[in-house]
Structure formats: structure tokens, C-alpha cells
C-alpha positions as CSV (number, residue, x, y, z in Angstrom):
1,M,33.6,40.7,101.7
2,T,36.0,38.0,100.6
3,V,33.1,35.6,100.2
4,A,30.6,37.7,98.6
5,L,33.7,38.6,95.5
6,D,34.3,35.1,95.1
7,A,30.4,34.3,94.6
8,T,30.5,36.9,91.7
9,V,33.4,35.0,90.5
10,A,31.6,31.8,90.2
11,L,28.6,33.6,89.0
12,D,30.5,35.3,86.3
13,V,32.4,32.4,85.4
14,A,29.2,30.0,85.7
15,S,27.7,33.0,83.4
16,G,30.2,32.9,81.2
17,V,30.4,29.4,80.3
18,A,26.3,29.2,79.8
19,A,26.7,31.1,77.4
20,A,29.3,29.9,75.5
21,A,27.3,26.4,75.7
22,L,24.6,28.9,73.9
23,A,26.5,29.9,71.7
24,A,27.5,26.5,70.4
25,L,23.9,25.3,70.5
26,A,23.0,28.4,68.8
27,A,25.7,27.3,65.9
28,C,24.7,23.6,65.5
29,L,21.4,24.9,65.7
30,V,22.3,27.2,62.2
31,W,24.6,24.1,60.7
32,A,22.0,21.7,61.0
33,R,19.5,24.2,59.4
34,R,22.2,24.5,56.7
35,A,22.3,20.7,56.3
36,V,19.0,20.1,56.2
37,G,18.5,22.7,53.7
38,A,21.1,21.8,51.4
39,A,19.7,17.9,51.6
40,E,16.2,19.4,50.6
41,A,17.8,21.2,47.8
42,R,19.2,18.1,46.8
43,D,16.3,16.3,47.5
44,R,14.4,18.8,45.2
45,A,17.3,18.2,42.5
46,A,16.8,14.7,42.3
47,N,12.8,14.7,42.3
48,R,13.3,17.3,39.3
49,R,15.9,14.8,37.3
50,A,14.2,12.1,38.0
51,D,11.0,13.9,36.7
52,T,12.9,14.2,33.7
53,A,14.3,10.7,33.1
54,E,10.5,9.8,33.3
55,A,9.7,12.0,30.7
56,E,12.2,11.4,28.8
57,L,11.6,7.6,29.1
58,A,7.9,8.3,28.2
59,A,8.8,10.0,25.0
60,L,11.4,7.2,24.2
61,S,8.4,4.9,25.0
62,E,5.8,6.6,22.5
63,A,9.1,7.2,19.6
64,K,9.5,3.3,20.0
65,A,5.7,3.0,19.6
66,G,5.0,5.0,16.9
67,V,8.8,3.1,14.2
68,E,7.3,0.1,15.4
69,R,3.4,1.4,14.3
70,V,5.4,2.4,10.8
71,A,7.5,-0.8,10.7
72,H,3.9,-2.8,11.1
73,R,2.6,-0.4,8.4
74,H,5.5,-0.9,6.1
75,D,5.9,-4.7,6.6
76,R,2.3,-5.2,5.7
77,A,2.0,-3.0,2.5
78,L,5.4,-5.2,1.2
79,E,3.1,-7.8,2.3
80,T,0.1,-6.7,0.5
81,L,2.5,-6.0,-2.8
82,W,3.6,-9.6,-2.7
83,E,0.2,-11.1,-2.2
84,L,-1.4,-9.0,-5.1
85,A,1.7,-10.3,-7.4
86,E,1.3,-13.6,-6.5
87,L,-2.2,-13.0,-7.2
88,G,-1.3,-12.1,-10.7
89,H,1.0,-14.7,-11.1
90,A,-1.6,-17.3,-10.4
91,R,-3.5,-15.4,-13.3
92,Q,-0.8,-15.7,-15.4
93,R,-0.7,-19.7,-15.0
94,S,-4.3,-20.1,-15.4
95,D,-4.1,-17.8,-18.7
96,Q,-0.9,-20.5,-19.9
97,V,-3.1,-23.5,-18.7
98,A,-6.6,-22.1,-20.9
99,L,-4.1,-22.0,-24.0
100,T,-2.8,-25.6,-23.7
101,P,-5.3,-27.8,-22.2
102,G,-4.0,-30.3,-20.1
103,A,-0.1,-28.6,-19.9
104,C,1.2,-28.6,-16.3
105,P,0.7,-24.8,-15.2
106,P,4.4,-23.4,-14.6
107,G,6.0,-22.6,-11.9
108,G,3.7,-22.8,-8.7
109,P,3.5,-20.4,-6.1
110,G,6.2,-18.6,-3.9
111,L,9.2,-16.9,-5.3
112,S,10.8,-19.8,-7.4
113,G,7.4,-20.3,-9.5
114,A,7.3,-16.0,-10.2
115,L,10.9,-16.2,-10.8
116,Q,10.2,-18.8,-13.6
117,L,7.3,-17.6,-14.9
118,L,9.7,-14.1,-15.1
119,V,12.6,-16.3,-17.4
120,D,9.6,-18.1,-19.1
121,R,8.0,-14.4,-20.1
122,V,11.8,-13.3,-21.6
123,R,12.7,-16.5,-23.0
124,E,9.0,-16.1,-25.1
125,E,9.1,-12.4,-25.5
126,A,12.7,-11.8,-26.8
127,G,13.4,-15.3,-28.1
128,I,16.4,-15.8,-25.8
129,P,17.4,-19.1,-24.2
130,G,17.6,-18.8,-20.4
131,E,17.8,-21.0,-17.3
132,L,16.5,-20.7,-13.8
133,R,18.3,-22.9,-10.7
134,V,16.4,-22.4,-7.2
135,E,18.0,-23.8,-3.8
136,L,16.1,-22.8,-0.8
137,S,15.7,-24.7,2.0
138,V,12.6,-22.3,3.0
139,Q,10.7,-19.8,1.2
140,P,11.7,-15.9,2.2
141,H,9.8,-13.7,3.9
142,A,7.2,-11.7,1.6
143,A,9.3,-8.2,1.8
144,D,12.4,-10.3,0.9
145,A,10.8,-12.3,-1.8
146,L,9.3,-8.9,-3.3
147,I,13.0,-7.3,-3.7
148,V,14.1,-10.4,-5.2
149,L,12.1,-10.8,-7.6
150,Q,11.6,-6.7,-8.8
151,T,15.8,-7.0,-8.8
152,M,15.8,-9.9,-10.9
153,Q,13.0,-8.2,-13.3
154,A,14.8,-4.8,-13.3
155,L,18.2,-7.0,-14.0
156,L,16.7,-9.0,-17.2
157,D,14.6,-6.8,-18.7
158,A,18.5,-4.1,-18.7
159,V,20.8,-7.0,-20.1
160,A,19.4,-10.7,-20.4
161,R,17.9,-8.8,-24.4
162,R,21.0,-8.4,-24.7
163,C,22.9,-11.6,-24.7
164,D,22.2,-14.6,-26.9
165,H,21.5,-17.0,-23.4
166,F,21.3,-15.9,-20.0
167,A,20.8,-17.8,-16.4
168,I,19.4,-17.0,-13.0
169,D,21.1,-19.0,-9.7
170,L,19.3,-18.3,-6.6
171,R,20.4,-20.3,-3.0
172,D,19.8,-19.4,0.6
173,R,22.9,-19.5,2.7
174,P,22.7,-18.2,6.4
175,G,21.3,-14.5,6.2
176,R,21.9,-14.2,2.5
177,L,20.0,-14.7,-0.5
178,V,22.8,-15.2,-2.8
179,A,21.4,-14.3,-6.5
180,V,23.9,-14.7,-9.8
181,V,22.6,-13.5,-13.0
182,L,24.7,-14.5,-15.8
183,G,24.3,-13.1,-19.6
184,N,26.5,-14.7,-21.9
185,G,27.1,-13.4,-25.6
186,F,26.2,-10.1,-24.3
187,D,26.4,-7.1,-26.8
188,G,24.4,-4.3,-24.8
189,G,27.7,-2.1,-24.7
190,Q,28.9,-0.1,-21.2
191,G,25.8,1.7,-21.4
192,T,23.6,-1.0,-20.5
193,V,26.6,-2.0,-17.9
194,E,26.0,1.2,-16.3
195,D,22.8,0.6,-16.0
196,A,23.3,-2.6,-14.1
197,R,26.0,-0.9,-11.9
198,S,23.2,2.1,-11.1
199,M,20.9,-0.8,-10.3
200,A,23.9,-2.3,-7.8
201,R,24.7,1.0,-5.8
202,L,20.6,1.6,-5.0
203,L,20.4,-2.0,-3.3
204,R,23.7,-1.4,-1.7
205,G,21.6,1.4,-0.2
206,V,19.5,-1.3,1.2
207,G,21.9,-3.8,2.6
208,V,22.4,-5.4,-0.5
209,D,25.9,-6.7,-1.6
210,A,25.8,-5.9,-5.1
211,T,28.8,-5.9,-7.8
212,V,28.3,-6.2,-11.7
213,A,31.6,-7.4,-14.4
214,A,31.7,-7.2,-17.5
215,A,33.9,-9.1,-20.1
216,G,35.1,-11.2,-23.0
217,G,31.2,-11.0,-24.2
218,N,30.4,-11.6,-20.9
219,I,28.1,-9.7,-18.3
220,E,27.5,-11.3,-14.8
221,A,25.7,-9.8,-11.3
222,E,25.6,-11.3,-8.3
223,L,23.8,-10.1,-5.2
224,A,23.6,-11.2,-2.0
225,F,20.3,-10.1,-0.2
226,P,20.0,-9.9,3.3
227,V,17.1,-11.7,5.3
228,P,16.3,-12.7,8.5
229,P,16.6,-15.8,10.2
230,P,13.3,-18.1,9.4
231,G,10.9,-18.8,12.7
């Protein structure tokens, strides 16, 4: 009787231990499944983030390519405008030589020659003496030459014709083309000064440091055009 009871107790104990082990194993399986599920969720989230990042990168690459295409067209358009201006300058030189056989063509190609033609035109049309001093180590790019030439033309048309004498001084500095337009014997009044200052404000919008001052019968505009390094 005692032996049978002891065997029954031992069996119950063994069953309890086995049940506890099974319960622990089941808990481990549940935890493992949850861990695997969480890891899979993190992987899915990471994949979604990677997909989103790839899509954003593709969109940025396309946007950059679009900007570069626009910039290329813009640069090419400015180069074409300068080339057209150069053709006009060459025609002016030819016309002047034809009017005065044997004369040396005024100016030459590039910004220096274009400015010389501009100064000559103002002197002839307005009968006002004018000077040009240019010191350039290299000829600027077409876009930079074009904006300098157009600015000088606008300033001379607005200011020089109201002076007894005018001068343009153009020099290159690291990262800059510095132009000074000086008018002596200025009698254009405050309205002309404000016109010149309006031009200066417009130029500041494209990164040009521009100032205009008038005092004592003189007017002076100083402009520093940003230019990329040669190469």
C-alpha cells in the first residue's frame, strides 16, 4: 500500500514538473513568435522607409536634372545674345572702316571692343568727350560680358549725356569685374540720379554690388559684378 502510494505521488510530481516545463516552453514559443513578429514589422517599416527614401532621391535627382537643363538653356541663350551682339559690333566696325578708308577698326572683339564702340557712339551722338580704361587679365564669359555691356549702355544713356565729360574704368579683381562710371559737370538733376539708383537696385537683385553718388557737379556709379573663376 505504501509503495503504491509513493509511486502515485512520484507520478504526480513528475506530471507536475512536465506540465510546468510544457507551460514554460509554450511561453517561450509565444515570446519567440512575438519577437519574430516584431522583427518582421521593423523590417517592413525599414523597407517602407527605404522605398520612400529611394523615391525622394529619385525625385531630387530628376529635379536637379531639370534645373541643370534650364540652367544650360539659360546659359546658351545668354551666349547666343552675346554672339548676336558681337556680330553687330563687327558690322559697326566694318561700316566705320568703309566710311573712312584705311582707318584702323575701332576696338576689337570681346567686352573691351564692345565698350569702346559704346563710348565712341555716345561721344559722336552727344558730342561729349569720354574715355575708356580697361584692364582685364582675361575676357569674361559671354553672360558676364553681356550684363556688363548692357549695364554700361543703360548708365551712359541715362547719365553721360547730362555731363560735360564721362569716363568708364573697368578692371577685374578676384571673383569680380569692377566698373566705375564717372561723369563730370553733371546737370541731370535728382531725377536722373534716382534713375541711376533704380538701376543699381535692380542689379543688387542679381548679386551686383552697386552704388550711385552725386555731389559737387559730379556723379559716380561703382559696380562690382560677380564672375566665376576662369577655367
